[in-house]
Z-matrix of the N, CA and C atoms (Angstrom, degrees):
N
C 1 1.451
C 2 1.516 1 107.94
N 3 1.300 2 116.11 1 120.79
C 4 1.457 3 120.96 2 179.82
C 5 1.520 4 109.82 3 -85.03
N 6 1.345 5 115.42 4 145.13
C 7 1.461 6 121.35 5 179.18
C 8 1.520 7 109.21 6 -88.69
N 9 1.324 8 116.57 7 142.13
C 10 1.466 9 117.82 8 174.42
C 11 1.528 10 109.84 9 -64.87
N 12 1.300 11 116.82 10 160.97
C 13 1.464 12 121.13 11 -175.87
C 14 1.522 13 113.02 12 -69.04
N 15 1.318 14 119.06 13 -16.20
C 16 1.459 15 121.26 14 179.54
C 17 1.514 16 112.30 15 -81.36
N 18 1.298 17 118.39 16 -3.98
C 19 1.453 18 122.05 17 178.94
C 20 1.523 19 110.11 18 -103.48
N 21 1.337 20 113.26 19 154.27
C 22 1.457 21 120.48 20 179.12
C 23 1.515 22 108.15 21 -117.26
N 24 1.303 23 116.29 22 133.82
C 25 1.457 24 120.53 23 -175.14
C 26 1.523 25 110.71 24 -106.69
N 27 1.317 26 115.79 25 141.39
C 28 1.450 27 122.16 26 178.66
C 29 1.522 28 109.40 27 -75.66
N 30 1.296 29 116.25 28 126.30
C 31 1.459 30 123.50 29 177.48
C 32 1.526 31 111.93 30 54.32
N 33 1.304 32 114.80 31 31.36
C 34 1.457 33 122.03 32 176.71
C 35 1.527 34 113.11 33 57.11
N 36 1.336 35 116.37 34 27.26
C 37 1.461 36 120.39 35 175.48
C 38 1.515 37 107.08 36 -85.57
N 39 1.277 38 116.13 37 120.65
C 40 1.456 39 120.71 38 -174.66
C 41 1.535 40 109.74 39 -91.68
N 42 1.332 41 114.98 40 71.30
C 43 1.458 42 121.27 41 179.46
C 44 1.514 43 107.70 42 -137.79
N 45 1.347 44 117.38 43 148.04
C 46 1.465 45 120.60 44 -175.64
C 47 1.530 46 112.79 45 -59.56
N 48 1.349 47 118.42 46 -29.30
C 49 1.464 48 122.00 47 -179.01
C 50 1.533 49 111.67 48 -68.11
N 51 1.311 50 117.31 49 -28.58
C 52 1.459 51 121.39 50 -176.08
C 53 1.526 52 113.39 51 -108.18
N 54 1.307 53 118.42 52 2.78
C 55 1.458 54 122.03 53 -179.70
C 56 1.528 55 109.86 54 -113.50
N 57 1.334 56 114.95 55 123.04
C 58 1.469 57 120.41 56 -178.40
C 59 1.513 58 109.10 57 -141.96
N 60 1.330 59 114.64 58 164.05
C 61 1.464 60 119.61 59 174.38
C 62 1.518 61 108.55 60 -78.20
N 63 1.321 62 116.36 61 171.27
C 64 1.474 63 120.62 62 178.83
C 65 1.531 64 110.79 63 -58.43
N 66 1.304 65 116.36 64 -41.60
C 67 1.469 66 120.24 65 -178.70
C 68 1.530 67 111.17 66 -64.38
N 69 1.323 68 116.01 67 -40.00
C 70 1.461 69 119.79 68 179.39
C 71 1.533 70 110.83 69 -67.94
N 72 1.324 71 117.06 70 -41.36
C 73 1.473 72 119.44 71 177.09
C 74 1.530 73 110.62 72 -63.55
N 75 1.324 74 116.48 73 -39.40
C 76 1.472 75 119.93 74 178.38
C 77 1.536 76 110.04 75 -61.11
N 78 1.320 77 116.22 76 -40.66
C 79 1.467 78 120.10 77 179.35
C 80 1.528 79 110.73 78 -65.42
N 81 1.344 80 117.41 79 -42.11
C 82 1.463 81 120.76 80 178.63
C 83 1.526 82 111.45 81 -64.08
N 84 1.315 83 116.33 82 -41.75
C 85 1.471 84 120.15 83 179.25
C 86 1.523 85 109.86 84 -64.97
N 87 1.321 86 116.48 85 -41.11
C 88 1.470 87 119.96 86 178.60
C 89 1.528 88 110.73 87 -64.42
N 90 1.313 89 117.00 88 -42.14
C 91 1.474 90 119.69 89 178.96
C 92 1.525 91 111.30 90 -62.88
N 93 1.332 92 115.95 91 -45.86
C 94 1.469 93 119.24 92 179.01
C 95 1.526 94 110.85 93 -63.45
N 96 1.317 95 117.37 94 -40.27
C 97 1.473 96 121.17 95 178.32
C 98 1.517 97 112.02 96 -64.25
N 99 1.330 98 116.21 97 -38.52
C 100 1.471 99 120.11 98 178.38
C 101 1.522 100 111.13 99 -64.73
N 102 1.315 101 116.33 100 -43.33
C 103 1.475 102 120.33 101 178.92
C 104 1.527 103 109.78 102 -63.44
N 105 1.315 104 116.73 103 -42.97
C 106 1.467 105 120.77 104 178.08
C 107 1.530 106 110.89 105 -62.44
N 108 1.337 107 117.23 106 -42.74
C 109 1.476 108 121.06 107 179.82
C 110 1.526 109 111.34 108 -63.30
N 111 1.324 110 116.77 109 -40.25
C 112 1.469 111 120.63 110 178.04
C 113 1.527 112 109.80 111 -63.48
N 114 1.327 113 116.66 112 -44.38
C 115 1.467 114 120.14 113 178.43
C 116 1.518 115 112.29 114 -60.76
N 117 1.324 116 116.98 115 -42.19
C 118 1.469 117 121.01 116 178.90
C 119 1.525 118 110.05 117 -65.81
N 120 1.329 119 117.19 118 -41.76
C 121 1.471 120 120.66 119 179.72
C 122 1.529 121 111.17 120 -61.54
N 123 1.319 122 116.46 121 -41.04
C 124 1.470 123 119.94 122 178.55
C 125 1.520 124 110.18 123 -64.15
N 126 1.321 125 116.83 124 -43.67
C 127 1.469 126 120.86 125 -179.17
C 128 1.536 127 110.95 126 -63.95
N 129 1.325 128 117.29 127 -43.90
C 130 1.469 129 120.96 128 178.87
C 131 1.524 130 110.46 129 -63.91
N 132 1.329 131 116.37 130 -41.08
C 133 1.464 132 120.33 131 179.01
C 134 1.524 133 111.37 132 -61.66
N 135 1.315 134 116.24 133 -44.03
C 136 1.472 135 119.67 134 179.24
C 137 1.522 136 111.09 135 -64.90
N 138 1.331 137 116.96 136 -40.89
C 139 1.467 138 120.07 137 178.81
C 140 1.520 139 110.59 138 -63.88
N 141 1.323 140 117.07 139 -40.04
C 142 1.465 141 121.17 140 178.36
C 143 1.520 142 110.50 141 -65.51
N 144 1.332 143 117.19 142 -42.07
C 145 1.465 144 120.89 143 177.86
C 146 1.523 145 111.07 144 -61.53
N 147 1.339 146 116.93 145 -43.51
C 148 1.469 147 120.10 146 179.24
C 149 1.526 148 110.61 147 -64.14
N 150 1.332 149 117.27 148 -40.18
C 151 1.467 150 120.56 149 179.18
C 152 1.532 151 110.03 150 -64.66
N 153 1.328 152 116.91 151 -44.27
C 154 1.470 153 120.51 152 178.47
C 155 1.516 154 111.03 153 -61.66
N 156 1.327 155 116.20 154 -40.61
C 157 1.466 156 120.00 155 178.77
C 158 1.522 157 110.83 156 -64.30
N 159 1.339 158 116.89 157 -42.75
C 160 1.472 159 119.55 158 178.59
C 161 1.530 160 111.30 159 -63.16
N 162 1.340 161 116.76 160 -40.89
C 163 1.461 162 119.99 161 179.47
C 164 1.525 163 111.17 162 -66.49
N 165 1.322 164 117.17 163 -42.16
C 166 1.469 165 120.36 164 178.35
C 167 1.525 166 110.25 165 -64.49
N 168 1.336 167 117.13 166 -39.84
C 169 1.459 168 120.43 167 178.99
C 170 1.524 169 110.27 168 -65.22
N 171 1.334 170 117.46 169 -41.33
C 172 1.468 171 120.39 170 178.83
C 173 1.529 172 110.77 171 -63.47
N 174 1.324 173 116.63 172 -41.99
C 175 1.466 174 120.01 173 178.22
C 176 1.527 175 110.80 174 -64.25
N 177 1.329 176 116.24 175 -41.14
C 178 1.466 177 120.43 176 179.43
C 179 1.524 178 110.90 177 -64.82
N 180 1.325 179 117.15 178 -43.43
C 181 1.470 180 120.12 179 178.48
C 182 1.521 181 111.07 180 -63.62
N 183 1.322 182 116.72 181 -37.12
C 184 1.462 183 120.54 182 179.30
C 185 1.526 184 111.21 183 -63.48
N 186 1.327 185 116.81 184 -47.15
C 187 1.464 186 119.14 185 -178.86
C 188 1.523 187 110.37 186 -68.99
N 189 1.344 188 117.28 187 -33.07
C 190 1.455 189 119.68 188 177.21
C 191 1.532 190 110.20 189 -67.33
N 192 1.326 191 117.20 190 -37.73
C 193 1.470 192 120.31 191 177.84
C 194 1.523 193 110.57 192 -64.95
N 195 1.328 194 116.70 193 -40.46
C 196 1.471 195 120.07 194 177.45
C 197 1.528 196 110.68 195 -64.06
N 198 1.319 197 116.29 196 -42.15
C 199 1.465 198 119.48 197 178.39
C 200 1.524 199 109.96 198 -61.84
N 201 1.320 200 116.74 199 -44.35
C 202 1.471 201 121.10 200 178.11
C 203 1.533 202 110.33 201 -56.39
N 204 1.324 203 116.34 202 -47.63
C 205 1.467 204 120.78 203 -178.19
C 206 1.536 205 111.00 204 -60.85
N 207 1.325 206 116.83 205 -41.12
C 208 1.467 207 118.65 206 -176.82
C 209 1.520 208 112.85 207 -80.28
N 210 1.311 209 117.96 208 -25.16
C 211 1.467 210 118.97 209 172.26
C 212 1.524 211 109.87 210 -68.03
N 213 1.333 212 116.74 211 -43.32
C 214 1.470 213 120.28 212 176.27
C 215 1.522 214 109.84 213 -61.77
N 216 1.332 215 115.92 214 -46.05
C 217 1.472 216 119.88 215 179.39
C 218 1.514 217 112.41 216 -60.82
N 219 1.329 218 116.42 217 -41.06
C 220 1.466 219 119.86 218 179.19
C 221 1.522 220 111.01 219 -64.32
N 222 1.337 221 116.85 220 -40.73
C 223 1.463 222 119.74 221 178.43
C 224 1.526 223 110.82 222 -63.87
N 225 1.322 224 116.68 223 -41.27
C 226 1.479 225 120.87 224 179.08
C 227 1.521 226 110.29 225 -65.21
N 228 1.319 227 117.10 226 -42.12
C 229 1.461 228 119.85 227 -179.70
C 230 1.532 229 111.14 228 -66.90
N 231 1.326 230 117.06 229 -31.52
C 232 1.472 231 119.55 230 174.83
C 233 1.522 232 110.00 231 -65.39
N 234 1.340 233 116.32 232 -40.52
C 235 1.469 234 119.46 233 177.79
C 236 1.523 235 110.93 234 -63.78
N 237 1.326 236 116.71 235 -38.52
C 238 1.472 237 120.93 236 -179.48
C 239 1.522 238 111.82 237 -81.71
N 240 1.320 239 116.22 238 -14.20
C 241 1.456 240 123.19 239 -175.21
C 242 1.529 241 111.43 240 56.48
N 243 1.321 242 115.78 241 39.62
C 244 1.465 243 123.11 242 179.17
C 245 1.530 244 108.36 243 -91.47
N 246 1.326 245 115.20 244 98.78
C 247 1.459 246 120.35 245 -174.54
C 248 1.533 247 112.98 246 -63.95
N 249 1.318 248 117.79 247 -42.16
C 250 1.460 249 119.97 248 -176.09
C 251 1.534 250 112.04 249 -68.19
N 252 1.318 251 116.16 250 -45.59
C 253 1.468 252 119.36 251 178.75
C 254 1.526 253 110.45 252 -64.33
N 255 1.330 254 116.04 253 -36.56
C 256 1.454 255 120.19 254 179.28
C 257 1.527 256 110.63 255 -65.90
N 258 1.319 257 117.43 256 -38.84
C 259 1.473 258 120.08 257 177.53
C 260 1.531 259 111.02 258 -58.92
N 261 1.321 260 116.10 259 -38.75
C 262 1.469 261 120.00 260 178.32
C 263 1.522 262 110.17 261 -61.95
N 264 1.331 263 116.86 262 -45.68
C 265 1.462 264 120.39 263 178.38
C 266 1.525 265 110.97 264 -62.35
N 267 1.302 266 116.84 265 -38.02
C 268 1.464 267 119.86 266 -179.10
C 269 1.524 268 111.16 267 -66.12
N 270 1.333 269 117.02 268 -38.77
C 271 1.468 270 120.27 269 176.28
C 272 1.530 271 111.10 270 -64.22
N 273 1.323 272 115.80 271 -41.19
C 274 1.461 273 119.68 272 179.78
C 275 1.527 274 110.43 273 -65.26
N 276 1.317 275 117.82 274 -39.37
C 277 1.465 276 119.99 275 177.40
C 278 1.530 277 111.02 276 -60.16
N 279 1.320 278 116.50 277 -39.61
C 280 1.468 279 119.92 278 177.65
C 281 1.529 280 110.77 279 -64.47
N 282 1.338 281 116.90 280 -40.61
C 283 1.466 282 120.42 281 177.97
C 284 1.534 283 110.98 282 -66.01
N 285 1.326 284 116.73 283 -38.29
C 286 1.460 285 120.03 284 179.20
C 287 1.523 286 111.56 285 -63.22
N 288 1.314 287 116.26 286 -33.15
C 289 1.456 288 119.67 287 177.99
C 290 1.528 289 109.94 288 -61.74
N 291 1.323 290 117.09 289 -39.64
C 292 1.466 291 120.88 290 176.32
C 293 1.527 292 110.91 291 -66.91
N 294 1.324 293 116.73 292 -37.43
C 295 1.466 294 120.85 293 178.55
C 296 1.521 295 110.49 294 -64.14
N 297 1.321 296 117.32 295 -41.22
C 298 1.467 297 120.78 296 177.08
C 299 1.527 298 110.31 297 -57.16
N 300 1.303 299 116.37 298 -40.61
C 301 1.463 300 120.20 299 -177.61
C 302 1.526 301 112.26 300 -67.69
N 303 1.325 302 117.03 301 -24.18
C 304 1.464 303 120.67 302 -176.62
C 305 1.522 304 113.55 303 -83.05
N 306 1.317 305 118.15 304 -14.15
C 307 1.467 306 120.85 305 -176.52
C 308 1.521 307 109.59 306 -79.66
N 309 1.322 308 115.89 307 133.21
C 310 1.464 309 122.80 308 -178.58
C 311 1.522 310 110.14 309 -79.99
N 312 1.324 311 116.07 310 96.28
C 313 1.464 312 118.32 311 -177.68
C 314 1.522 313 112.00 312 -73.06
N 315 1.328 314 117.40 313 -18.83
C 316 1.468 315 118.64 314 178.30
C 317 1.523 316 111.52 315 -66.88
N 318 1.321 317 117.32 316 -15.96
C 319 1.464 318 121.00 317 178.54
C 320 1.526 319 112.15 318 -93.54
N 321 1.309 320 117.52 319 -1.36
C 322 1.464 321 120.42 320 -177.78
C 323 1.522 322 113.23 321 -88.22
N 324 1.282 323 117.99 322 -19.49
C 325 1.462 324 119.48 323 -172.54
C 326 1.521 325 108.75 324 88.60
N 327 1.311 326 116.62 325 158.94
C 328 1.462 327 121.76 326 -171.33
C 329 1.528 328 113.63 327 -61.11
N 330 1.334 329 117.49 328 -49.16
C 331 1.465 330 120.41 329 -177.64
C 332 1.517 331 112.58 330 -64.73
N 333 1.327 332 116.37 331 -45.38
C 334 1.466 333 119.75 332 179.70
C 335 1.518 334 111.49 333 -69.21
N 336 1.323 335 117.32 334 -36.20
C 337 1.468 336 120.15 335 179.59
C 338 1.523 337 110.38 336 -61.73
N 339 1.327 338 116.86 337 -42.02
C 340 1.461 339 120.66 338 178.99
C 341 1.533 340 110.55 339 -61.64
N 342 1.328 341 116.08 340 -45.96
C 343 1.467 342 119.73 341 -179.83
C 344 1.521 343 111.26 342 -66.35
N 345 1.325 344 116.70 343 -37.19
C 346 1.461 345 119.82 344 177.56
C 347 1.527 346 110.50 345 -65.33
N 348 1.325 347 116.73 346 -40.34
C 349 1.466 348 119.94 347 178.40
C 350 1.526 349 111.15 348 -64.57
N 351 1.342 350 116.80 349 -32.77
C 352 1.467 351 119.28 350 175.60
C 353 1.534 352 109.78 351 -63.56
N 354 1.336 353 117.35 352 -41.94
C 355 1.466 354 118.71 353 179.24
C 356 1.531 355 110.83 354 -70.95
N 357 1.340 356 117.57 355 -31.51
C 358 1.464 357 119.98 356 175.69
C 359 1.526 358 110.06 357 -65.74
N 360 1.329 359 116.91 358 -37.57
C 361 1.468 360 120.41 359 177.25
C 362 1.527 361 110.49 360 -64.51
N 363 1.324 362 116.40 361 -37.13
C 364 1.467 363 120.12 362 176.31
C 365 1.524 364 109.63 363 -63.65
N 366 1.336 365 116.76 364 -39.96
C 367 1.467 366 120.25 365 177.70
C 368 1.529 367 110.71 366 -62.85
N 369 1.323 368 116.73 367 -40.37
C 370 1.469 369 120.40 368 177.88
C 371 1.526 370 109.53 369 -62.60
N 372 1.342 371 117.10 370 -44.41
C 373 1.467 372 120.47 371 177.77
C 374 1.525 373 111.13 372 -61.15
N 375 1.344 374 116.40 373 -42.54
C 376 1.464 375 120.37 374 179.31
C 377 1.518 376 110.57 375 -64.03
N 378 1.324 377 116.90 376 -39.08
C 379 1.463 378 120.13 377 178.26
C 380 1.526 379 110.53 378 -65.44
N 381 1.336 380 117.35 379 -36.71
C 382 1.467 381 120.06 380 177.79
C 383 1.524 382 110.83 381 -66.12
N 384 1.341 383 116.76 382 -44.10
C 385 1.472 384 120.13 383 176.67
C 386 1.523 385 109.68 384 -61.49
N 387 1.327 386 115.83 385 -43.13
C 388 1.464 387 120.75 386 -178.98
C 389 1.527 388 111.45 387 -63.56
N 390 1.326 389 116.52 388 -40.75
C 391 1.468 390 120.22 389 179.60
C 392 1.525 391 110.85 390 -64.57
N 393 1.321 392 117.23 391 -43.62
C 394 1.465 393 120.92 392 177.94
C 395 1.524 394 110.75 393 -61.76
N 396 1.322 395 115.81 394 -43.92
C 397 1.456 396 119.83 395 178.84
C 398 1.523 397 110.96 396 -64.64
N 399 1.332 398 116.92 397 -41.98
C 400 1.465 399 120.15 398 178.34
C 401 1.526 400 110.67 399 -61.03
N 402 1.336 401 117.12 400 -41.23
C 403 1.463 402 120.66 401 178.84
C 404 1.526 403 110.67 402 -61.52
N 405 1.339 404 117.35 403 -40.54
C 406 1.459 405 120.50 404 175.67
C 407 1.525 406 110.12 405 -61.29
N 408 1.315 407 116.55 406 -44.98
C 409 1.468 408 119.78 407 -178.29
C 410 1.520 409 111.25 408 -65.17
N 411 1.340 410 116.65 409 -37.77
C 412 1.469 411 120.47 410 -179.12
C 413 1.526 412 111.97 411 -67.63
N 414 1.323 413 117.66 412 -32.59
C 415 1.468 414 120.25 413 -179.22
C 416 1.518 415 112.45 414 -82.21
N 417 1.330 416 116.22 415 -9.87
C 418 1.456 417 119.66 416 179.45
C 419 1.516 418 113.59 417 85.23
N 420 1.331 419 116.70 418 0.83
C 421 1.458 420 119.54 419 177.52
C 422 1.523 421 109.52 420 -75.22
N 423 1.307 422 115.66 421 154.11
C 424 1.462 423 120.03 422 178.66
C 425 1.525 424 108.42 423 -87.81
N 426 1.321 425 117.63 424 112.55
C 427 1.466 426 119.32 425 179.42
C 428 1.514 427 111.01 426 -74.20
N 429 1.311 428 115.55 427 163.02
C 430 1.451 429 120.67 428 173.82
C 431 1.528 430 106.81 429 -81.54
N 432 1.320 431 115.74 430 93.39
C 433 1.462 432 122.08 431 -172.78
C 434 1.520 433 112.33 432 -58.37
N 435 1.314 434 116.64 433 -39.59
C 436 1.464 435 119.71 434 -177.90
C 437 1.529 436 112.09 435 -63.77
N 438 1.331 437 116.08 436 -39.91
C 439 1.464 438 119.99 437 179.89
C 440 1.519 439 110.60 438 -62.11
N 441 1.342 440 116.31 439 -46.87
C 442 1.462 441 119.42 440 -178.82
C 443 1.530 442 111.39 441 -68.24
N 444 1.314 443 116.62 442 -39.46
C 445 1.465 444 119.77 443 176.23
C 446 1.521 445 111.00 444 -60.47
N 447 1.347 446 115.99 445 -42.24
C 448 1.463 447 120.35 446 177.92
C 449 1.530 448 111.24 447 -63.44
N 450 1.351 449 115.85 448 -39.88
C 451 1.467 450 119.44 449 178.36
C 452 1.530 451 111.09 450 -61.59
N 453 1.337 452 116.60 451 -45.66
C 454 1.467 453 119.96 452 179.69
C 455 1.530 454 110.88 453 -64.26
N 456 1.331 455 117.14 454 -40.32
C 457 1.466 456 119.82 455 178.89
C 458 1.538 457 111.24 456 -65.66
N 459 1.344 458 116.57 457 -41.21
C 460 1.469 459 120.24 458 178.41
C 461 1.528 460 110.44 459 -62.53
N 462 1.316 461 116.44 460 -45.76
C 463 1.466 462 119.94 461 178.67
C 464 1.526 463 111.08 462 -62.78
N 465 1.334 464 116.11 463 -38.58
C 466 1.457 465 119.57 464 179.13
C 467 1.525 466 110.70 465 -65.58
N 468 1.339 467 117.71 466 -40.34
C 469 1.465 468 121.08 467 178.15
C 470 1.527 469 109.99 468 -61.32
N 471 1.339 470 116.93 469 -43.28
C 472 1.464 471 120.65 470 177.64
C 473 1.531 472 110.17 471 -62.70
N 474 1.338 473 115.89 472 -42.59
C 475 1.458 474 119.83 473 -178.91
C 476 1.524 475 111.66 474 -63.98
N 477 1.320 476 117.28 475 -43.04
C 478 1.463 477 120.49 476 -179.89
C 479 1.525 478 110.48 477 -59.97
N 480 1.333 479 116.88 478 -39.46
C 481 1.467 480 120.26 479 178.46
C 482 1.522 481 110.92 480 -64.92
N 483 1.334 482 116.98 481 -44.24
C 484 1.465 483 120.75 482 -179.45
C 485 1.527 484 110.62 483 -66.18
N 486 1.330 485 117.01 484 -44.07
C 487 1.457 486 120.15 485 -179.26
C 488 1.528 487 110.99 486 -64.29
N 489 1.331 488 116.81 487 -36.85
C 490 1.458 489 120.09 488 176.35
C 491 1.516 490 111.63 489 -60.70
N 492 1.342 491 116.90 490 -43.09
C 493 1.467 492 121.00 491 177.48
C 494 1.527 493 110.00 492 -65.37
N 495 1.326 494 114.74 493 -42.62
C 496 1.467 495 121.37 494 -176.20
C 497 1.528 496 110.86 495 -64.56
N 498 1.322 497 115.87 496 -46.87
C 499 1.464 498 120.56 497 -176.60
C 500 1.518 499 112.07 498 -68.15
N 501 1.323 500 117.09 499 -31.10
C 502 1.463 501 120.06 500 -176.31
C 503 1.522 502 113.04 501 -79.64
N 504 1.327 503 117.92 502 -16.43
C 505 1.467 504 120.43 503 -177.53
C 506 1.521 505 110.44 504 -85.40
N 507 1.330 506 115.53 505 132.51
C 508 1.471 507 121.13 506 176.25
C 509 1.484 508 112.34 507 -127.89
């Protein structure tokens, strides 16, 4: 079957499947371009999601590391019975609680979000212990230092386990 002269054939193949008018070729090129654009958009979206997840995970690990450091510090200060240094740790624990709230857990993915929420719950528990201890210090009463030190150490042990799970997941 010969093509009329108003049609253009792909690679000079003289067959109806490869011969189209200018308008038909324009439509085919547009369709192929649209499919390519959709594929590129999906790929860019996935790359952006992965980058956001990595950034959220890095921020979460950073705040968890800070919490770990201050739980250890609080336990040590309880052993030393250093009221002033302990007050500093207690203030930092309160600030860390605000930092936990600022992290976008929706960007972590379901498994990481759950583990992050477990560490946030540990931070809330640590803040509660810290607040009770601060109230004792403010009233001038002698707190049971060993009990509070044990509480901070227990919370830190729980946190280390959660952070280990969190850091190992990819």
